[in-house]
BAFI-3210 file (N, C-alpha, C; in Angstrom, 3 decimals, decimal comma, padded with zeros to 6 digits):
// residues 115
n [1|2|3|4|5|6|7|8|9|10|11|12|13|14|15|16|17|18|19|20|21|22|23|24|25|26|27|28|29|30|31|32|33|34|35|36|37|38|39|40|41|42|43|44|45|46|47|48|49|50|51|52|53|54|55|56|57|58|59|60|61|62|63|64|65|66|67|68|69|70|71|72|73|74|75|76|77|78|79|80|81|82|83|84|85|86|87|88|89|90|91|92|93|94|95|96|97|98|99|100|101|102|103|104|105|106|107|108|109|110|111|112|113|114|115]
n.u [-002,087|-000,614|-000,190|000,585|002,079|003,444|003,741|004,661|005,561|008,083|010,078|009,965|008,931|008,428|005,075|004,343|002,404|001,162|000,679|000,715|-000,027|-000,988|-000,850|-003,380|-003,129|-004,958|-006,244|-009,432|-010,478|-012,395|-013,090|-010,615|-008,824|-006,760|-003,635|-001,701|002,279|005,193|008,671|011,361|014,254|016,740|014,191|011,577|008,993|006,216|003,156|000,039|-001,670|-005,818|-007,602|-010,432|-012,273|-015,232|-014,800|-014,180|-012,257|-009,147|-006,015|-003,553|-002,328|-000,052|-000,745|-003,097|-006,061|-004,317|-002,813|-004,961|-006,740|-007,969|-009,977|-010,369|-012,279|-012,747|-009,944|-009,137|-007,095|-005,359|-004,960|-002,106|-003,400|-001,397|-000,958|000,269|003,118|005,508|009,529|009,377|008,332|008,934|010,251|010,231|007,304|004,863|002,653|-000,028|-001,855|-003,563|-004,238|-005,561|-003,992|-001,953|000,897|000,838|003,640|004,145|006,534|007,526|007,326|009,584|009,351|010,265|011,208|011,058|013,004]
n.v [-003,344|-003,743|-001,281|-000,223|003,255|003,719|006,325|008,934|008,380|008,834|010,450|010,574|011,126|009,331|008,508|010,598|010,565|009,436|009,417|007,273|007,241|004,694|004,412|003,400|001,461|000,014|-001,570|-002,209|-000,620|-000,473|-002,726|-005,190|-006,177|-004,729|-004,511|-004,075|-004,088|-004,790|-004,919|-004,079|-003,876|-006,362|-008,118|-010,916|-009,999|-008,461|-008,869|-005,978|-004,194|-004,496|-003,898|-004,781|-005,120|-005,355|-003,808|-004,125|-004,288|-005,541|-006,309|-006,059|-007,239|-005,715|-003,910|-002,691|-000,777|001,527|001,878|003,075|001,719|002,776|003,822|005,847|005,894|007,122|008,523|006,108|005,356|004,194|004,859|004,614|005,387|006,146|006,503|007,172|006,164|003,798|003,110|000,941|000,702|001,350|000,677|-000,233|-000,091|-001,351|-001,254|-003,782|-006,108|-008,349|-010,176|-012,119|-014,714|-013,590|-011,868|-008,093|-005,726|-002,418|-000,365|000,883|002,419|004,114|004,221|006,355|005,341|007,679|007,947]
n.w [-020,631|-017,418|-015,001|-011,792|-010,244|-007,450|-004,659|-002,326|-000,198|002,078|004,153|008,057|011,572|014,415|015,365|013,721|010,534|007,047|003,464|001,346|-002,093|-004,950|-008,676|-010,712|-013,911|-016,577|-015,292|-013,366|-010,943|-009,204|-009,133|-009,167|-006,640|-004,306|-003,319|-000,471|000,689|002,555|002,077|004,779|005,497|005,323|005,207|004,784|002,184|003,649|003,498|003,862|004,153|001,944|000,017|-001,069|-004,935|-004,382|-001,960|000,994|002,986|004,712|007,372|008,107|011,139|012,875|011,994|012,055|012,585|012,959|009,627|006,900|004,189|001,299|-001,576|-005,537|-007,120|-009,584|-009,944|-010,271|-008,106|-005,485|-001,835|000,789|003,641|006,621|010,320|013,524|012,879|013,518|014,047|013,270|011,131|009,021|005,704|002,693|000,656|-001,533|-003,807|-004,940|-007,084|-008,236|-011,511|-013,866|-013,906|-013,165|-010,420|-010,447|-009,723|-008,321|-008,465|-005,802|-002,842|-000,578|002,595|005,633|009,521|011,685|014,801]
ca.u [-000,883|-001,095|001,287|001,087|002,677|003,430|004,156|003,346|006,601|009,334|010,896|009,054|009,802|007,883|004,074|003,563|001,679|002,612|-000,207|000,862|-001,210|-001,077|-001,422|-003,662|-004,069|-004,659|-007,054|-010,721|-010,029|-014,035|-013,339|-009,939|-008,306|-005,746|-003,155|-000,353|002,899|006,253|009,546|012,411|015,833|016,250|013,078|010,872|007,549|005,167|001,803|-000,595|-003,947|-005,659|-008,849|-011,154|-013,005|-016,620|-014,615|-014,305|-011,187|-008,402|-005,585|-002,708|-002,776|000,554|-001,082|-004,249|-006,085|-003,723|-003,507|-006,362|-006,849|-009,330|-009,418|-010,937|-012,228|-012,767|-008,897|-007,631|-005,583|-005,935|-004,455|-001,977|-003,446|-000,292|-000,726|000,844|003,502|006,590|010,440|009,035|006,964|010,271|010,098|009,536|005,955|004,623|000,983|-000,190|-002,867|-003,411|-005,023|-005,980|-002,755|000,075|000,163|001,407|003,686|004,516|008,569|007,980|008,299|010,093|009,336|011,461|010,977|013,314|012,805]
ca.v [-003,705|-003,187|-000,282|000,333|003,243|004,007|007,713|009,329|007,596|009,946|010,438|010,807|011,071|008,462|008,670|011,082|010,241|009,596|008,617|006,750|006,271|003,417|005,058|001,555|001,847|-001,399|-002,779|-001,647|-000,391|-001,500|-004,990|-006,245|-006,511|-004,040|-004,988|-002,756|-005,254|-003,902|-004,641|-003,433|-004,269|-007,830|-009,201|-010,627|-009,073|-008,657|-008,551|-004,865|-004,385|-005,436|-002,906|-005,710|-004,382|-004,888|-002,172|-004,956|-004,011|-006,714|-005,957|-006,673|-007,231|-005,147|-002,184|-002,485|000,191|002,195|001,873|002,415|001,636|003,137|004,131|006,640|005,150|008,038|008,755|004,335|004,968|002,892|005,188|003,811|006,458|005,201|007,479|006,306|005,684|003,362|002,614|-000,388|000,549|001,987|-000,187|000,261|-000,170|-001,347|-001,830|-005,559|-006,923|-010,225|-009,699|-013,526|-015,491|-012,958|-010,792|-006,890|-005,204|-001,626|000,045|000,899|003,684|004,394|004,877|005,619|006,401|008,268|007,285]
ca.w [-020,470|-015,868|-014,340|-010,780|-009,775|-005,819|-004,622|-001,167|000,468|002,206|006,287|009,170|012,755|015,227|015,533|011,951|008,983|005,404|002,712|000,094|-003,575|-006,073|-008,880|-011,280|-014,868|-016,753|-014,175|-013,132|-009,613|-008,826|-009,652|-008,510|-005,356|-004,085|-001,862|000,017|000,930|001,823|002,791|005,331|004,854|005,609|005,350|003,521|001,708|003,875|003,258|005,148|003,949|000,700|-000,817|-002,570|-005,293|-003,454|-000,919|001,769|003,447|005,967|007,127|008,844|012,546|013,273|011,459|012,589|013,950|012,668|008,430|006,525|002,616|-000,304|-003,597|-005,981|-008,556|-010,529|-010,382|-010,591|-007,446|-003,901|-001,171|001,986|004,886|007,553|011,296|014,317|012,450|014,645|013,655|012,781|009,717|007,884|004,796|000,843|000,321|-002,682|-003,814|-005,846|-007,433|-009,636|-013,104|-014,747|-012,926|-013,118|-010,201|-010,528|-008,414|-008,510|-007,936|-003,970|-001,935|000,685|003,984|007,070|010,305|013,212|016,536]
c.u [-001,344|000,261|000,586|002,749|002,338|004,594|003,435|005,361|007,770|009,983|009,690|009,288|007,838|006,440|003,265|002,667|002,367|000,629|000,376|-000,302|-000,260|-001,834|-002,155|-004,086|-003,893|-006,213|-008,170|-010,490|-010,993|-014,229|-012,035|-009,669|-006,643|-004,501|-001,632|000,443|003,602|007,540|010,537|013,437|015,931|016,017|012,486|009,922|007,322|003,759|000,974|-001,527|-003,803|-006,812|-009,827|-012,509|-014,423|-016,434|-014,561|-012,406|-010,294|-007,057|-004,721|-002,388|-001,302|000,414|-002,319|-004,384|-005,366|-002,909|-004,815|-006,015|-008,008|-009,192|-010,266|-011,048|-012,248|-011,153|-007,892|-006,362|-005,977|-004,804|-003,802|-002,857|-002,434|-000,957|-000,011|002,180|004,832|008,110|009,870|008,411|008,061|010,496|009,586|008,215|005,095|003,152|001,073|-001,106|-002,608|-004,287|-004,804|-004,381|-001,835|-000,141|001,423|002,481|004,357|006,566|008,822|008,516|008,543|010,244|009,668|010,909|011,349|012,190|013,205]
c.v [-003,153|-002,040|000,092|001,598|004,384|005,444|008,202|009,430|008,656|009,768|011,433|010,447|009,983|008,882|009,629|009,822|010,108|008,773|008,662|006,076|005,142|003,936|003,742|002,685|000,780|-002,449|-001,739|-001,306|-000,758|-002,343|-005,295|-005,555|-005,972|-004,068|-003,950|-003,994|-004,098|-004,861|-004,151|-004,371|-005,692|-009,059|-009,714|-010,124|-009,076|-008,387|-007,141|-004,696|-004,554|-004,192|-004,199|-005,119|-003,578|-003,982|-002,734|-004,499|-004,357|-005,510|-006,555|-006,827|-005,908|-003,606|-002,109|-001,551|001,354|002,610|002,199|002,632|002,442|003,459|005,413|006,116|006,147|008,787|007,144|004,599|004,209|003,762|003,834|004,728|005,591|006,051|006,321|005,447|005,302|003,124|001,279|-000,412|000,803|000,527|000,555|-000,622|000,263|-001,665|-003,139|-005,309|-008,049|-009,908|-011,630|-013,620|-014,405|-012,223|-009,521|-006,492|-003,427|-001,599|000,425|001,844|003,399|005,123|005,017|006,395|005,976|008,157|008,575]
c.w [-018,762|-015,890|-013,521|-010,103|-007,523|-005,829|-003,523|000,076|001,529|004,584|006,784|010,686|013,362|015,592|015,274|011,532|008,393|005,035|001,563|-000,915|-003,641|-006,932|-010,785|-012,490|-015,274|-016,221|-014,056|-011,176|-008,189|-008,548|-009,176|-007,376|-004,904|-003,538|-002,064|000,573|001,145|002,755|003,249|004,902|005,230|006,021|004,558|003,433|002,373|003,516|004,575|004,659|002,306|001,043|-001,456|-003,502|-005,279|-002,501|000,411|001,841|004,863|006,148|008,195|010,280|012,767|012,243|010,964|013,234|013,456|011,295|008,220|004,738|001,874|-001,013|-003,779|-006,805|-010,157|-011,513|-010,689|-009,888|-005,922|-002,890|000,518|003,097|006,446|009,124|011,917|013,882|013,645|013,790|012,745|011,564|009,234|006,963|003,355|000,765|-001,114|-002,981|-005,311|-006,173|-009,083|-010,936|-013,718|-013,892|-012,473|-012,259|-010,342|-009,850|-009,447|-008,174|-005,990|-004,434|-001,530|001,419|005,100|008,662|011,685|014,553|016,977]
res [q|v|q|l|v|e|s|g|g|g|l|v|q|a|g|g|s|l|r|l|s|c|a|a|s|g|i|i|t|s|t|n|t|i|d|w|y|r|q|a|p|g|k|q|r|e|w|v|a|a|l|t|g|g|g|t|t|r|y|a|d|s|v|k|g|r|f|t|i|s|r|d|n|v|k|t|t|v|y|l|q|m|s|s|l|e|p|e|d|t|a|v|y|y|c|s|t|l|k|g|i|k|r|y|w|g|q|g|t|q|v|t|v|s|s]
***
């Protein structure tokens, strides 16, 4: 059974940094693509970043150059390092993966950036 558990959210001032973690079980992080999404109040969930099993990273234009996705295969944990945070980054952040035909989601972690 796939489980994803996010942590690391919090309140930070604009320009600050946070590192989110996604602890995964039931999948092999070195073979599965892990995505980060976010959902701001009143907005649709949007894709933020992805890390493929082969190590390729992709980012949404809105976070490129500020966010970095990485993983620790031993800990089966995927990270999202967020720097130069802006109030517009305020959202609930979710990690997600596709196994077979089913997409799995974590419970989310709140990130609030104050101006």
